[in-house]
C-alpha positions as MATLAB code, in Angstrom:
seq = 'MRSIFQKNRLIALLAIGGLCGFGAQAAGTAAAGKVKAAVCAACHGLDGRSQMPEAPHLAGQVEGYLVEQLRAFKSGERHNEQMAIIAKPLSAQDIDDLAAWYASLAPTNAAGAKP';
ca = [
     -65.068  -17.679   52.951;
     -63.802  -15.487   49.747;
     -61.035  -14.102   52.049;
     -59.157  -17.497   52.734;
     -59.700  -18.374   48.914;
     -58.131  -15.081   47.862;
     -55.526  -15.738   50.657;
     -54.774  -19.070   49.722;
     -54.301  -17.516   46.036;
     -52.121  -15.261   46.978;
     -50.247  -17.852   48.986;
     -50.080  -20.176   45.975;
     -48.834  -17.249   43.569;
     -45.878  -16.212   45.560;
     -44.667  -19.821   45.723;
     -45.091  -20.534   42.228;
     -43.333  -16.841   41.648;
     -40.555  -18.301   44.054;
     -40.220  -21.410   42.330;
     -39.849  -19.419   38.861;
     -37.717  -16.785   40.326;
     -40.096  -13.962   39.581;
     -39.031  -10.940   41.491;
     -35.813  -12.339   42.257;
     -32.842   -9.453   42.023;
     -29.022   -9.912   42.399;
     -28.160   -7.728   45.190;
     -24.998   -6.328   43.346;
     -23.852   -3.120   42.427;
     -22.945   -2.115   38.674;
     -20.424    0.331   39.559;
     -18.417   -2.413   41.602;
     -19.068   -4.846   39.246;
     -17.386   -2.591   36.666;
     -14.212   -2.161   38.445;
     -14.209   -6.641   39.141;
     -14.717   -7.082   35.524;
     -11.174   -6.076   34.229;
      -9.945   -9.566   34.443;
     -13.278  -10.665   32.578;
     -12.141   -8.007   29.326;
      -9.610  -10.540   28.151;
     -12.275  -13.117   26.872;
     -15.644  -11.117   26.890;
     -14.612   -7.644   26.154;
     -14.269   -4.196   27.989;
     -17.742   -3.521   27.068;
     -19.074   -7.280   27.766;
     -19.163   -7.742   23.847;
     -16.567  -10.778   23.173;
     -13.893  -10.418   20.049;
     -13.366  -14.171   20.827;
     -16.008  -16.740   19.212;
     -15.394  -19.044   21.968;
     -16.425  -16.375   24.478;
     -20.023  -15.266   24.677;
     -21.236  -11.810   24.416;
     -21.934  -10.680   28.397;
     -23.285   -6.974   27.697;
     -27.449   -6.932   28.171;
     -27.525  -10.344   29.240;
     -30.406  -10.890   32.024;
     -28.712  -10.693   35.627;
     -30.574  -13.387   37.294;
     -28.911  -15.571   34.836;
     -25.781  -14.160   34.641;
     -25.727  -14.860   38.632;
     -26.889  -18.646   38.263;
     -24.531  -19.677   35.159;
     -21.393  -18.202   37.442;
     -22.638  -19.400   40.625;
     -22.651  -22.989   38.527;
     -19.145  -22.470   37.149;
     -17.645  -21.771   40.883;
     -19.566  -24.969   42.199;
     -18.490  -27.056   39.118;
     -22.032  -28.033   37.903;
     -21.203  -26.118   34.732;
     -18.073  -27.161   33.288;
     -15.720  -24.699   31.329;
     -12.329  -24.660   31.943;
     -11.433  -21.449   31.826;
     -14.100  -20.073   33.823;
     -13.893  -22.575   36.454;
     -10.767  -20.920   37.290;
     -11.976  -17.511   37.081;
     -15.286  -18.211   39.014;
     -13.565  -20.226   42.101;
     -12.503  -17.496   44.160;
     -15.302  -15.216   43.342;
     -17.477  -14.337   46.356;
     -21.194  -14.009   46.315;
     -21.057  -10.318   46.220;
     -18.554  -10.316   43.177;
     -20.993  -12.601   41.423;
     -23.246  -10.059   42.214;
     -21.738   -7.269   40.885;
     -20.394   -8.726   37.988;
     -23.840   -9.619   37.140;
     -25.246   -6.324   37.778;
     -22.249   -4.643   35.632;
     -23.123   -6.853   32.882;
     -26.694   -6.558   32.821;
     -26.614   -2.727   32.743;
     -24.877   -2.840   29.528;
     -26.602   -2.205   25.941;
     -26.885   -5.598   24.338;
     -25.624   -6.774   21.289;
     -27.302   -7.734   18.052;
     -26.840  -10.953   16.495;
     -23.987  -10.037   14.732;
     -22.079   -8.678   17.844;
     -22.465   -4.620   16.925;
     -24.388   -2.938   18.777;
     -27.905   -1.855   18.266;
];
């Protein structure tokens, strides 16, 4: 009886974890993302630290969050004219690589400077 309870508990925890995205990792590589990020640098900076007030800093963002946002721009779920143009031709691998690159960078503080 106890083993059935433990098995059901494990299944429930795994299901909840899957719904919440626990353990979900993008399969990108930072090195490939760095090369692909050249076009992103115009707005988001060479190091993911934007110098433009309308473009967010990407350095140090959570990888899964970046993947979700790029997918949303690509699909049209999230609206931004510039990002729609940039994200539309990205492959799933491109998105994963870009997310890995920006997640690997040191984050900025509130003022945008390196901490």
